[in-house]
N, C-alpha and C positions, 0 to 999 in steps of 0.2 A: 504493500500500500504506500503511495507517495506521501511525503511529509505534508502535513497540513500547514497552511500559513499561520504565523503567530497570531493569537487572538488579540484584539485591540486592548491597549493598556489604559487603565484609569489614570496612570501617571502622566500620560500624554493627552489627557482630556477626553478620552473615550467615555461614552455614557453607557448605562445599562442597556439601552436600546441597541447600541453598537454591538455589544456582546451578544445580545439576543439574535441579532442578524447573523453574526458569525456562527452561532450554534445552529440556527435554522439552515444555513447554507451547507455546513459540513457534518452535522450530526442530527439534523432535524428528523430524518427517517427513523432514528432510533428512539425518539422521545414519545411520551404518552400522547401528546397533543398533535404531533406531526409538525412539519416545517412551518405551516401557516399559523400555528398556535403557540409558538415559543414566545415566552415573555419572562422578564425578570421577576424575582421574588422581592421580599421586603428588605433583605440585607445585601449589601454590596460585597463582592469578593475582593480578596487582595490583602496583603500584609498591612498596607497603610490604613485600610478600613478596620482591620483587627486592632491595630495599635491605637487608632482613634477611639474605638470602643473601650479599650482598656484604660485609656487616659480619662475617659468619662465615667469609669466604673465607680459607683458609690453605693454601697450596700446598706447604708443607714436606713433603717425601717424595713429591711428585707424580711426579717422574721415575721413581721406583722402583715406586710403587703404582698408577699410573693405569690399568694393564691388569688389575689384580686383579679377579676376578669374585666369588669366595667365599673366606672369609665376607664378608657384606655390610659389616660394620663395619670391614673392612680395605680397602675400596675407596678409592682415592685420587682418583677422578673428582670434580669440583667440583659437578656437578649444576646449574650455572647456565645451561645451554644453552637451556632454554625462555625465559628472560628475554633472552638474546641474540637469539634468533629473532624475538621480538616487539618489539625496540627498547627494552625496559625497562632493559637494561644495555648501553649502546653499547660497542663494542670498545675505544675509547680509554680509557674509564673503567676497564675491567678491566686494560688494559695498565698504567695508572698504579697500580692497586691492589696489584699484586704487585712493585712496584719494590724493596721491602725484603726479598723472599724470598731464600733461599739461591740462589746463582748457577745451579747445575745445574737446580734446580726452576723457577726463574724463566725460564730459557732454554727449557726444555721446554714450559712452559705458554704462553709467548709464541709459540712455534712453532705451537701449536694455534690461538691467536688469528689468526695470520697465515694459517693454512689456511682459517679461516672467511672471512677477508677475500679471499683468493685465490678461493674459491668464488664470492663475490659478484662479483668482477671478471669471472671467466669467464662466469657466468650473464648478467651485464649485456651481455657481448659476444656470446654465441651464442644466448641466449634459449632457445627450445624445442629448439634443437639439442642441449641437454644430454640429451635423450632419444634421441639417436643415438649410436652408438659414436664416441668422440672420435678414436681412433687405430687401434684394432684391432677385428676382429669378436669375437663371443663365443667363448671357447676351447672346443675339443672336450672332451666329458665322457665318463667311463666310463658304461657302461650302468647305469641305476638303475631299480629296481622300486619304485614307490610314490610317496608325496607328497614334494614338495621338502623339507619340514620334517617328517620322520617323528616323530610324537609318541611312538612306542615307544622312541626314544632319549632318555634322561633329560636329556642336555644340550639337545636341541632342545625337549623338552616344557617344561623349566624356563624357557628363554629366551623361547619364544613365549608362555608364560603371563605372564611379566613384561611383555612388550610389550603384550599385550592388556589386562592389569589396570592397569598403572602408566603406560604411555605413555612410558616412558623406559628406555634401556639404556646400559650402559657401551660404549665404542667397541669393545672386544675382542669382545663378543658380537654387536654389529652386523656385524662382520667374519665371525664364524661363520655367521650367518644368510645373508649374501650369498654366501659361498663355497659353503655347502651347497646353496643354491638353484640357483646358476648353474654353478659349477665342478664340483660333485659330481653333482647331479641333472640338469644340462643344461636346466633350465627357463629361460625368457626372463628375463633380468635386469631388464627394464623392469617386468615384472609383479611381481617380488619387491620392487623399489624402491617401486612403488605401494602394495604391501601394508604395508610399514613406514611409508611416508609417511602412510597413513590413521590410524595409531595414535600416532606419536611427537609428543609435545608440542612438540618442537623441529623437527619435520619441515619442511624447506624444499626446494624444487626445486634450490636451489643446493648446499647442503652435503650433503643426503641423496643427491641424484643423483650428485654428484661422488664421494662415498664409495663408492657401488656401482660406479661406472665403474672406480675404481682397484682395488677389491678383486677384482672378477671379471676384470680384465685388459683391459677395453676401453679404458681410459685410458692404460695403460702397457705393455701386452703381457706383464705379469708377474702372472698370477693368483695370489691368495693361497690356499695349499693347506691348507684346514681339515682337521685330523685329530685323533685321540685325544690326541696329544702336547700340543696347546694346552689341551685340557680338563684333563688331568692336571696341567699346570703352573699353570693359573689358577683351577681349581675342582675339585680332586681328588675331593671328596666326591660330585660328580655321577657320576663313573665308578664309584666304590665302591658307589653305591646304584642302579646301572642294571641292569635285567633282562638287558641285552645285554652285560654286562661281559666275558663269555667268548666272545661272538660279535659283537664290535663291527664295524659296517659301515664305520667310518671308521678302522680300526686303522692302515692304511698311508697314506702320503702319496698324494694323488690323482695319477694319471698324466695331468695336464693340461698342454697346451702352449698357447702364445699363438695366437690366431686370426690370420688373414691381415690385413695392413694394409688399411684402408679410407679412403675419402675422407670424413672427418668434417668438421665445421664448421671454419671458418678460425680457427686458434689462433695464428697468427704475429703478428708485430708489426703494430700498427694501433691506432687509437683505441678506447678502451673508454668507453662512455657514462658520464659522471661527474656530470652535473647542474651547476647553478650553483655557483660558488665563493663567491659572496656572495648575500644575499637579493635577489630581483628583484620589483619592484612592491610594496614594503612598504606596508602599510596599506590595500590595496585589497580585501581579502577580508572578507566578512561572516560566513563560517563557516569553521572549520578542518576540512578533509576528512581524516579519519584512516583508515588502513588497518592490516591486521594486521602489516605490516612495522615499524610505528613507533607504539607505543601508550604510550610512557613519558612521564612528566611533563616530561622534558627534550626531547621532540620539538621541533625548532626552530620549526615553525609554531605549536605550542601556546605555547611559551615566549615567542614574540615579543609576545604580548598575553594576559596571564593572565586577562583578563575576557571574552575573545571566546568565544562559544559554538562547540561542535564538533559534528560529525556522523560517525557510523560506519554503514555499510551492510553487513549480511550479504548477500553476493552470492548471490541465490537460484539462478540458473542454474549458477553455478560449484559451489556446494555440492551441488546435485542431481547434478551430474556426478561430483564427487570422492567423495561419500559418506564424509566423514571420520568418525572415531569421535567420539561425543559428548564424550569426555574433552577433545578439543581445543577444542570450543566452550564447555565449562564454564570452561576456563582463560581464554578470551577474555571470557566473561560476567563473571567475577570482576574482570578487569582493567577492563572498561568500567564495571562497577558502582562500583568504587572511584573511578574518574575522574569519574563523574557526581555523586559526593558532593562534589567540589571545584570544579566549574564546570558551566555549562549544557551538556548533551550530549544530542543526539538519537540514538536507536538505531533504525535502520530495517531492513527486509527487502525485497528486491526487486532490480530491474535497476539497477545503479549509475548509468549515465547518465540513466535516466529519473527516479530518485529525487532526483538532484542537479541536474537540468536548469535549475532556476529560480534557482540561487544563484551568486553570485560567491564563489569559493573561494580560501582560502589552503591551501597544502599543502607538505609536505616532499617534495622529489624523492626517488624511491625506485628502487633498482637492480633493478627487476623489470619485465620486458617488459609484463606485464598492466597494471601501473600506468600506464606510458607510453601504452598504447593507450587506456585509459579517460580519462586526462587530456586526450588529444587531442580527445575528444568532449565535454569539459566546459569551463566558463568558469573555468579556474584562472588568476586574475589576479595571484596572489602565490605565488612559489616560493621555498622555503628549502633551503639546502644539506643534503645527506646527511652524517652525521657519519662520514666515512671514517677508518679507521686509516691507510691509505695512499691518497692521492688518485690515481685512475687517470690514466694517460697513454698512451703507446704501447708500453709494455713487453709483450713476448710473454707470452701465457698458455698456451704450449705445454706447460709442465710447472711444477709447484710449485717445484721446486728452482731453475730458472732465473729464475722470477718472483721468488722470495724473494731471490735474489742481487741482482737489480736493484732491485726495488721496496722490499725490506726496508730498504735504506739510508735511505729517507725517514722511517722511524719514529724518533721521538725516544727517547733513552735506550737 
């Protein structure tokens, strides 16, 4: 496959619309919407956008306001998750950034960083097992007539519209969607997880999958019971403006019990893949192989040699199967465009092992099973450590609370 032209760079004044046009021209056939439907999401890609988000990060009031849905200007969520997802803001950097925040807010925010880290540990351990129920089967649901996310409900219509338009949601509404889909409507949680994954700019199999598992009860046995009470507490105007306000189908708490225990993937004590603790084979790679997990300027393989060219491959078979929203690819295009303005960067489309077969590669080890499978088929002669917040060991990943108790002691501060 010929090289793709460099994506337009925000550093040179390119707009999100320019990036959307580039995606439509070169990747549009692989997107959910098709070439004519590609549009940007709510967050701009690129290291400069990530750095600006970090500079404006203020978690004062986070513990109180993080679950606020409306009004939008009262939301306490930080909105930096797309930059976390793609390695533009590593977790240790965010951990340090809130060191001076009020104690309660700092603790609550750092708990969320640890949740992200725990999701990566678990995913590195179980891999595609994240798509199986971890501990319990899907809970029984009340009979439900209609779509899992009924658009006639103002709460569902508003949240699904935001998901499709912006590619980002506060955690509270993610829980509403998951509970409505699987606990209320009884639809398969894996299908719902895939639907949100297609759209979310921060969508990852680790965090997105784990969030669904815990919300619908397959991870803990305690399904989250979405009802009108949460909407009236977090976004009362949605109920006030709903055509079903006098006939609300989620007026009462759902009569959902946990499903039966299942033999999920092994979550007990055992080694979690962690990658090298120090660089291996330094200086041997002619190109830095970048993936969507780590696109920041501080990527360890990039930072090891600021002049070394890099390469990124849009994985054609994977994208054809996933059919991600173009919003996600626009974010990646902006990130790659800005990176290409600072160092030589090849952008390719094709089958990753075929595109990179002729190169000796430097790469940052990544806690994603797909990365390890592809790396085994490539000549990766130089491996750099992943920037863990808590380096994995043999701590159990059976539950977040037990993992946090044991592994959390290793985090400084």
